[in-house]
C-alpha positions in Angstrom: 0.0 -0.1 -0.1 2.9 2.4 0.7 4.4 1.8 -2.7 1.2 2.5 -4.4 0.7 5.7 -2.4 4.2 6.8 -3.5 3.3 6.1 -7.1 -0.1 7.8 -6.9 -0.9 10.0 -10.0 -2.5 13.3 -9.4 -5.2 12.2 -11.9 -6.4 9.6 -9.5 -7.6 12.2 -7.0 -9.8 13.6 -9.7 -13.2 11.7 -9.8 -13.8 12.9 -13.4 -10.7 11.0 -14.7 -11.7 7.5 -15.6 -8.3 6.1 -17.1 -6.9 5.2 -13.6 -8.5 3.7 -10.6 -9.7 6.4 -8.2 -7.8 7.1 -5.0 -9.2 8.4 -1.7 -6.9 10.1 0.9 -8.6 11.1 4.2 -6.6 13.1 6.7 -7.4 13.9 10.4 -6.0 17.2 12.0 -6.6 18.9 15.2 -5.1 22.5 15.8 -3.3 22.2 12.6 -1.5 19.0 13.6 -1.8 16.0 11.4 -2.9 13.1 13.6 -4.0 10.5 11.0 -4.2 9.5 7.4 -6.2 6.9 5.4 -5.7 5.9 1.8 -7.4 3.6 -0.6 -7.4 2.9 -4.4 -10.7 2.1 -5.9 -12.7 0.0 -3.4 -9.7 -0.6 -1.1 -9.3 -4.3 -2.0 -5.7 -3.9 -3.2 -4.5 -0.9 -1.3 -5.8 0.4 2.0 -4.0 1.9 4.8 -5.0 3.8 8.1 -2.2 5.3 10.1 -2.7 7.4 13.4 0.1 9.1 15.2 1.1 7.0 18.3 0.5 10.0 20.6 -3.2 10.2 19.3 -4.2 6.5 19.5 -7.2 5.2 21.4 -9.3 8.3 20.7 -11.4 7.0 17.9 -9.4 8.8 15.2 -8.7 5.5 13.2 -12.4 4.7 13.3 -13.2 8.1 12.0 -10.9 7.7 9.1 -11.9 4.2 8.3 -15.6 5.3 8.3 -14.8 8.0 5.9 -12.9 5.6 3.6 -15.8 3.2 3.8 -18.4 5.9 2.9 -16.2 7.0 -0.1 -16.7 3.4 -1.7 -20.0 1.6 -1.7 -18.1 -1.7 -2.4 -15.4 -1.1 0.1 -13.1 -3.9 1.1 -9.7 -4.4 2.7 -7.2 -7.0 3.7 -5.6 -7.4 7.2 -3.0 -9.8 8.4 -4.3 -11.8 11.3 -1.4 -10.7 13.6 -2.5 -7.0 13.1 -4.8 -7.0 16.1 -5.4 -3.2 16.0 -6.4 -3.2 12.3 -8.7 -6.3 12.9 -10.4 -4.5 15.7 -10.8 -1.3 13.5 -12.5 -3.5 10.8 -14.9 -5.1 13.2 -15.6 -1.9 15.0 -16.7 -0.3 11.7 -19.0 -3.2 10.9 -16.9 -4.8 8.2 -17.4 -8.6 7.7 -14.5 -11.1 7.3 -15.4 -13.0 4.1 -12.2 -14.9 3.2 -8.9 -16.0 4.5 -5.7 -16.4 2.4 -2.0 -16.0 2.3 -1.4 -12.2 1.8 1.3 -10.3 0.0 3.6 -10.6 3.0 3.2 -14.3 3.3 1.0 -14.0 6.5 -2.5 -15.4 6.8 -4.7 -12.6 5.9 -8.4 -11.8 6.2 -10.5 -10.1 3.6 -13.1 -7.7 4.9 -16.0 -6.3 3.0 -18.9 -3.9 3.8 -22.1 -5.7 3.9 -24.6 -4.3 1.4 -27.8 -3.1 2.8 -29.7 -5.7 0.8 -27.4 -8.5 1.8 -28.7 -11.6 3.7 -28.5 -11.5 7.4 -28.4 -15.2 7.7 -26.0 -16.5 10.4 -23.4 -18.6 9.1 -21.7 -19.6 12.4 -23.7 -20.2 15.5 -20.8 -21.2 17.7 -20.6 -18.6 20.5 -17.2 -17.0 21.3 -16.6 -16.1 25.0 
């Protein structure tokens, strides 16, 4: 995701340009200080990143950034390595649903999260309680 952010073309930030997949960049500031950044290309499935300054964590900033990224794409999805507990929690907190597990680009087991469309089935797939 960082490599794709570095290679981002200005045209990708213009929603009228259709030759390249659109990019979304969300920033969170307080009193002029940049505290967080979120970035996706297209629906987030290939490249998605949320970063919050270490001094500003546990204040809901990551959730606000993620919420804005989700709202920017009706088909939002992202991938999170299963050892990235903070990002997993962020996805679940923002009501994303884990729909697949695979070996990610870093070689780690990774979950694919998707936004559940409003018209999606609410059928429960797993009835095993977690305690």
